[in-house]
C-alpha positions in Angstrom: 56.2 -4.4 -56.7 56.6 -4.1 -53.0 56.4 -7.3 -50.9 54.0 -7.5 -48.0 55.3 -7.9 -44.4 55.4 -11.4 -43.1 54.1 -12.3 -39.6 55.4 -15.3 -37.7 54.6 -16.8 -34.4 54.9 -20.0 -32.3 53.8 -21.4 -29.0 55.9 -24.2 -27.5 55.3 -26.4 -24.5 58.3 -28.1 -22.9 58.4 -30.8 -20.2 61.6 -32.3 -18.8 62.1 -34.7 -15.9 64.7 -37.0 -14.5 65.3 -39.2 -11.5 67.8 -38.8 -8.7 71.2 -40.1 -9.7 74.5 -41.0 -8.2 77.3 -39.7 -10.6 80.8 -41.0 -10.3 83.3 -38.1 -10.0 87.1 -38.1 -9.6 90.3 -36.1 -10.3 93.0 -37.9 -12.2 95.0 -40.1 -9.9 92.6 -39.9 -7.0 89.9 -42.4 -6.0 86.4 -41.7 -7.4 83.3 -41.0 -5.3 79.6 -41.0 -5.9 78.0 -37.5 -6.0 74.2 -37.3 -5.6 72.4 -35.3 -8.2 68.8 -34.3 -7.5 66.1 -35.2 -10.0 63.9 -32.6 -11.6 60.5 -32.0 -13.1 60.1 -28.8 -15.0 57.4 -27.5 -17.4 57.4 -24.2 -19.3 55.8 -22.4 -22.2 57.6 -20.3 -24.8 55.7 -17.8 -27.0 57.3 -16.0 -30.0 55.8 -13.3 -32.3 57.7 -11.5 -35.1 57.3 -9.5 -38.2 59.6 -9.2 -41.3 59.3 -6.1 -43.4 61.0 -6.0 -46.8 62.7 -2.7 -47.4 64.4 -2.8 -50.8 65.0 -5.2 -53.7 67.2 -4.1 -56.6 69.0 -6.6 -58.8 70.8 -9.1 -56.5 70.5 -6.8 -53.4 67.6 -7.1 -51.0 67.1 -5.9 -47.4 64.5 -6.3 -44.7 63.9 -5.3 -41.1 62.8 -7.9 -38.5 61.3 -7.2 -35.1 60.2 -9.8 -32.6 59.3 -10.5 -29.0 59.8 -13.8 -27.1 58.6 -14.9 -23.6 59.2 -18.0 -21.5 56.9 -18.7 -18.6 56.7 -21.3 -15.9 55.4 -21.5 -12.3 58.6 -20.0 -10.8 60.4 -18.5 -13.8 59.8 -15.8 -16.4 61.9 -14.4 -19.2 61.3 -11.8 -21.9 63.4 -10.8 -24.9 63.1 -8.2 -27.8 64.9 -8.6 -31.1 65.4 -6.1 -33.8 67.6 -6.9 -36.8 68.4 -5.5 -40.3 69.1 -8.2 -42.9 70.8 -7.6 -46.3 71.5 -10.1 -49.1 73.8 -9.3 -52.0 
C-alpha cells in the first residue's frame, strides 16, 4: 500500500545578546593589546515548511522526494531558501 505524504513545519524564535568586551590579541613574539568588540542584541524568527512524498518501496529499497521552504526574518535582515531533494535507501 502507498504511504501518505508527510508534512513538517517549525517556527523558531531566537534572541542573542552580549556586552561590550575588550579582547586580548597578539601575534607570536609581539606584545598583546586590547581590542574593543561591540556588544550586540539581535532577535529573529525562522519558519520552515516541508513535505516528504514516498515514491517507491520494493524489498529493501525505498525512495522519497522532499520539498521545503525556509525563511528567516528580523527588523533589518531577511533570508529565504528552497530545498528539493531525492532520497533513496537500499
